[in-house]
C-alpha positions in Angstrom: 0.1 0.2 0.0 1.3 3.6 -0.7 0.0 6.1 1.3 -0.1 10.1 0.7 1.1 11.7 3.8 -0.3 15.7 4.3 1.2 17.5 7.7 -0.3 21.0 7.9 -1.4 21.2 11.7 0.7 24.4 12.6 3.6 26.3 10.8 5.1 23.4 8.0 3.7 22.1 5.4 5.1 18.7 5.0 4.2 15.6 2.6 5.3 12.5 2.1 4.8 9.1 0.5 5.1 6.1 2.2 5.0 2.1 1.3 4.0 -0.7 3.2 6.7 -2.8 1.6 9.2 -0.5 0.5 9.1 2.0 3.6 9.5 5.8 3.0 9.6 6.8 -0.6 10.0 10.5 -0.6 9.1 13.6 1.2 9.1 17.4 1.4 9.0 19.8 3.7 8.3 23.6 3.4 9.1 25.8 7.1 7.2 28.9 7.3 9.9 30.7 10.0 10.7 33.4 7.9 7.0 34.4 7.2 6.4 34.6 11.2 9.8 35.4 12.5 8.6 39.3 12.2 5.7 38.7 14.5 7.9 36.6 17.3 5.4 33.6 16.6 2.9 31.9 14.4 0.5 33.8 13.3 -3.0 31.7 12.5 -4.0 33.2 9.6 -0.9 33.9 7.9 -0.1 30.0 8.3 -3.6 29.1 7.0 -2.7 31.0 3.6 0.6 29.6 3.4 -0.3 26.0 3.5 -2.9 26.9 0.4 0.1 28.2 -1.4 2.2 25.5 -0.8 0.5 22.1 -0.6 -0.5 21.2 -3.7 2.9 22.0 -5.3 4.8 20.1 -2.6 2.6 17.2 -3.5 3.7 17.2 -6.8 7.6 17.3 -6.6 7.0 14.1 -3.5 5.0 12.0 -6.3 7.9 13.0 -9.0 10.4 11.9 -6.6 9.2 9.0 -5.9 8.7 8.3 -9.6 4.9 7.6 -8.8 1.2 8.6 -10.6 -1.6 9.3 -8.9 -3.0 5.6 -10.3 0.1 4.1 -7.6 -1.7 6.0 -4.1 -3.8 3.5 -2.4 -4.6 5.8 0.2 -4.4 9.5 1.9 -3.6 10.5 5.0 -3.8 14.3 6.7 -3.7 15.6 9.7 -6.7 16.1 11.4 -5.4 17.7 15.3 -4.8 18.9 17.4 -3.8 22.3 15.7 -4.8 25.2 14.7 -8.4 25.0 12.8 -7.1 27.2 10.0 -4.6 24.9 9.2 -6.0 22.0 9.6 -9.1 22.6 7.3 -6.7 23.4 4.2 -4.7 20.1 4.9 -8.3 17.9 5.3 -9.7 19.6 2.3 -7.2 18.7 0.1 -6.8 15.3 1.5 -10.9 14.4 1.5 -10.9 16.0 -2.0 -8.0 14.3 -3.5 -9.3 10.9 -1.9 -13.1 11.6 -3.5 -11.4 12.1 -6.7 -8.9 9.3 -7.1 -11.6 7.1 -5.9 -9.0 6.1 -2.6 -9.7 5.9 1.0 -8.6 8.7 3.0 -7.6 8.5 7.0 -7.7 11.4 9.7 -4.5 11.2 11.6 -4.1 12.4 15.2 -1.0 14.6 14.8 0.7 13.1 18.2 0.3 9.9 17.5 2.5 10.6 14.0 5.2 12.5 16.7 4.9 9.1 18.8 5.1 6.6 15.5 8.5 8.9 13.7 11.2 6.5 15.5 9.6 3.5 13.9 10.6 5.3 10.2 14.5 4.7 11.5 16.5 1.6 10.6 16.0 0.1 14.3 12.4 1.2 15.3 11.6 0.2 19.0 9.5 -2.7 20.2 5.8 -2.3 22.0 5.3 -1.8 24.6 7.3 1.4 25.7 7.1 4.5 27.2 6.8 7.6 24.8 7.7 11.5 25.8 6.0 13.9 23.8 8.1 17.0 23.8 7.0 19.9 21.8 6.2 23.9 21.3 2.3 22.6 22.4 2.4 19.0 24.4 4.7 17.4 26.9 3.4 14.4 27.7 4.5 11.1 28.9 2.1 7.8 27.3 2.4 4.1 28.0 2.5 2.6 24.8 1.1 -0.8 24.1 0.4 -1.4 20.6 -0.7 1.5 17.5 -3.9 3.1 19.3 -3.5 1.3 22.5 -2.5 4.5 24.8 -2.7 5.9 28.5 -1.6 9.2 29.4 0.5 8.9 32.4 1.4 12.3 32.7 1.4 15.8 31.3 2.0 19.9 31.6 -0.5 21.6 33.8 0.7 24.9 32.0 3.1 25.6 29.3 4.6 22.6 27.4 8.4 22.4 27.5 8.9 23.6 23.7 6.4 26.6 25.1 9.1 27.3 27.7 12.1 27.4 25.7 10.3 30.0 23.3 9.3 32.3 25.9 12.4 32.5 27.9 14.0 32.9 24.5 12.3 36.2 24.1 13.5 37.4 27.4 17.1 36.8 26.2 15.9 38.9 23.3 16.7 35.8 20.8 14.8 35.8 17.3 12.3 33.1 16.4 12.2 30.1 16.9 13.4 30.5 20.1 14.0 27.2 21.1 17.0 26.3 18.8 18.3 29.9 19.6 18.2 29.2 23.2 20.0 25.8 22.8 23.0 27.5 20.6 23.1 30.4 23.5 23.3 27.8 26.2 26.4 26.0 24.0 28.6 29.1 25.3 26.9 29.3 28.9 29.0 28.1 32.1 27.5 25.0 33.8 26.6 25.8 37.5 26.4 29.6 37.4 22.9 29.4 38.2 20.7 26.8 39.7 17.5 26.5 38.7 14.5 24.4 40.3 13.4 21.2 39.0 9.7 21.7 39.3 7.3 19.1 40.5 10.2 16.5 40.9 10.0 17.0 44.7 6.4 15.5 44.9 4.9 12.1 43.5 3.6 12.0 40.1 4.4 12.1 36.4 2.9 15.7 35.6 4.9 19.0 34.7 4.9 22.9 35.3 7.0 25.1 33.7 5.4 28.4 34.1 7.6 29.1 37.1 10.8 28.3 35.4 10.1 31.5 33.3 9.4 33.7 36.3 12.8 32.4 37.8 14.7 33.5 34.6 13.2 36.7 35.0 14.3 37.4 38.5 17.6 36.2 37.8 18.3 38.1 34.5 16.9 41.0 36.7 20.0 40.6 39.3 22.6 40.5 36.7 24.1 43.1 34.3 22.6 41.7 31.5 25.8 41.0 29.8 26.0 38.1 26.9 27.5 36.1 29.2 25.1 36.4 31.4 22.1 35.6 29.1 24.1 32.5 28.1 24.6 31.4 31.3 21.0 31.5 32.2 20.1 29.8 29.0 22.3 26.8 30.0 20.6 27.5 33.6 17.4 26.8 32.2 17.8 24.3 29.8 19.8 22.1 32.0 16.7 22.0 34.4 14.1 21.8 31.8 16.1 18.4 30.4 17.0 17.4 34.0 13.0 17.7 35.1 12.1 15.6 31.7 14.5 12.7 32.9 13.4 12.6 36.1 9.9 12.0 34.9 10.8 9.7 32.0 12.8 7.3 34.7 9.3 7.8 37.1 7.5 6.4 34.3 9.5 3.3 33.1 9.6 2.2 36.6 6.1 2.8 36.9 5.1 0.9 34.2 7.8 -1.7 34.3 9.5 -1.1 30.6 12.9 -0.7 29.3 12.1 0.9 26.2 11.8 5.1 26.2 10.7 6.9 23.1 11.1 10.3 22.8 9.6 12.6 19.8 8.5 16.1 19.3 10.4 19.4 18.0 12.6 19.2 21.7 13.7 16.0 21.0 16.2 17.4 18.4 17.8 19.0 21.6 21.7 17.8 22.1 21.5 18.5 25.7 18.4 15.9 26.4 19.8 13.2 23.5 23.1 13.3 25.8 21.7 13.1 28.9 19.0 10.6 28.0 21.9 8.6 26.4 23.6 8.8 29.8 20.9 7.5 31.6 19.9 4.8 29.6 23.4 3.6 29.8 23.7 3.7 33.2 20.4 2.2 34.4 19.6 -0.2 31.5 17.4 1.3 29.5 17.0 1.8 25.4 15.9 5.3 23.9 14.5 5.9 20.9 14.3 9.3 19.0 13.5 10.1 15.3 16.0 11.5 12.8 16.5 15.1 13.6 14.5 16.3 10.4 11.6 14.1 11.6 11.4 15.9 15.3 9.5 18.5 14.0 5.9 18.3 12.2 6.6 16.6 8.9 4.8 14.2 5.9 6.5 11.2 6.8 4.9 10.5 10.2 1.4 11.5 9.2 1.9 9.0 5.8 3.3 6.2 8.1 1.0 6.5 10.8 -1.6 6.6 8.2 -0.7 3.5 6.5 -0.8 1.7 9.6 -4.3 2.6 10.2 -5.7 2.2 6.4 -4.1 -1.4 6.7 -6.2 -2.8 9.6 -9.5 -0.2 8.6 -9.7 0.7 5.2 -12.8 2.5 5.4 -13.5 6.0 6.8 -16.5 8.0 7.0 -16.6 10.6 3.8 -16.4 13.6 6.0 -13.7 16.7 6.2 -12.7 16.0 10.3 -10.5 18.4 11.7 -9.9 18.7 15.7 -7.8 21.1 17.0 -8.0 19.6 20.5 -8.1 15.7 20.3 -7.0 13.7 23.5 -4.4 11.3 22.3 -6.4 8.7 25.0 -9.6 8.9 22.6 -7.9 7.6 19.4 -9.4 3.8 18.7 -7.2 0.9 18.3 -5.5 -0.1 15.3 
């Protein structure tokens, strides 16, 4: 089965073709970073309009690179949520329209399920069951994964997601958009240990997160310095270290609670170099396996949607002929594949 995947949940237009027999055949991505940079964040209306401009050319490009025609496509997968409603509707409308025109089934894919399954695109994918840490600009969740569609949320952020906290802290430091990668780059020149930030909600049981207090701590710490570039770099290091160590503490707890030895880390923040290094050290020391997607599949992309949609269509090739979009969509509500 050849599945065309379409991702338009936020500010990146992603398209890919995945084959159930041959794996990923082609993928392409257009990032809107330059469009939104002057506003310091994503402008939903601009995001939707740019998806309209870029989606069809990207579909043509991917089909050409995969050396496929529309007659070779057996199904279409599209991100139905969560995400920006206008952006979601662009992808859903195009996907459903093509499915009707090409007389193939389509399937609405949960965006976070796509991220969760992204490491399955790697040469050595994880085996079920495992614990997944989904960490991005909009979500920070720990999920027990027994199989595709059989998910249990173990913990999540009670306020800001980790990626959102990165972006807001970057703005305090006077860094550009997107803030997360800029903060991580600045932290590379920081002096470890000069500042010690709290590890929120790690002094109590449970697997929920809270990162809003770290922003306040950052603000007060900055105010107590001279505001030099080195001060900012040292604060960036301390903030990043606090977030990463908090995530690792909670991951360790989740693995022990479930009795699992495998951890999947996915979402935009999974590209963070410090987190990859420290999780790798934890896994080596304590006998766990940690799986990440490759860097290009950490952020939003069509490949993860094509893969997730293919698994769903293989089990159930029939879906109601409606355009489905849901900006808020709990992962626990997904049916098993």
